[in-house]
N, C-alpha and C positions, 0 to 999 in steps of 0.2 A: 699767368696773365695778371698784370697789375690792375688794381681797381682805380676808380676815379679818385678815391681818397688818397691812395698811395701817390698818384700823380700830382695831386694838390700838395701833398707833403713835399714831394720832390721839388716842386716849383717854389714852395715857401723856403725850403732850405737853400735853394739856389740863390734866392734873394738875401739870404743871411738873416731871415726873420725867425724869432721864436714864435711859439704858438700864441703867446700872449700878445705879442706885437701884431701878428697877423689878425688876431681876433679884434684888436682895437681898431685896426684899419678897416675891418669889415663891419664894425659897430655891433659886434656880438660878443657873448661871453667866451672866455677861454675854454670852459668845459663844452660849450656848444661847438666851438671850432674843433676841439679834440674829437668829438663824436663824428664830425664830418670827415676828418682824416682817417678815422678808424672804420668808417663805413657803418656806424651805428645809426646815422641819420640819413634819410633819403633827401637828396638835394632837389629843390625845385629849379626851374629854368632861370628865374630871376636871381637866385643865389649863385648858381653856376656862372651866370654872366658877370655878376659882381666880383666873384673870385677871379675869373679870367682877366677882367679889366684891372683889378687891383694888383694881380701878380704879373700883368703884362704878358699873358700867355693866350694863344688862340683857344677858344672853347673846344675846337676839334682835337687839340693836343691833350686837353684834360680828359676828354671822353675816350679817345682811341689810343692815345700815346704816340701818335704819329704827327708829323708836321703837316700843315694844311696843304702844301704843294705835293706831298707824297700821296695824300688821300685823293685829291681831286683828279689826277690824271688816270689812275687805275679805276676808281669808282665811277667816274663819269662815263667811261666807255661801257662798263657793265650796266650802268643805269640807262644809257641810251639803248642798249640791246633789249633790256627789259621793257622799256617804254615802247619800242617798236613791236615787240611781241604782244603787249597789251593793246596797242592800237589795232593790230591785225585781228585780235580776238574781238574787239569792239566792232570792227567792220563786219565780221562774220555774224555777230549777233544782230547787227542792224539789218543785214540781208535777210536773216530768218524772220525778223519782225515784219519787214516789207512783204516777204512771201506769205506770212500768215494773214496780213491785211488783204492781200490779193485773193487768197482762198476764201476769206470771209466776204469779199466783194465790197470792201470799204474803200 
């Protein structure tokens, strides 16, 4: 499985940029950018967004390696199912709370 750093490198190479050129565009040092690509530095969200914007790549592609349209159709169905299950669980817990209030006479 490719890491985010590897996908960033792949995106950089696809643009024909050297590490130094990419670092300059991101306003960071070349060694700092090298550490990002090799996974020695953990990325924060703002840096990840900056890289995605600079390399004109969706963030989801850097994170998962998949195109945004591939992720959304499969994952959204699964997320809807999980959401429905959680809503059902919440409704059961609400019923238990109501029953407990009834038992307490509140």
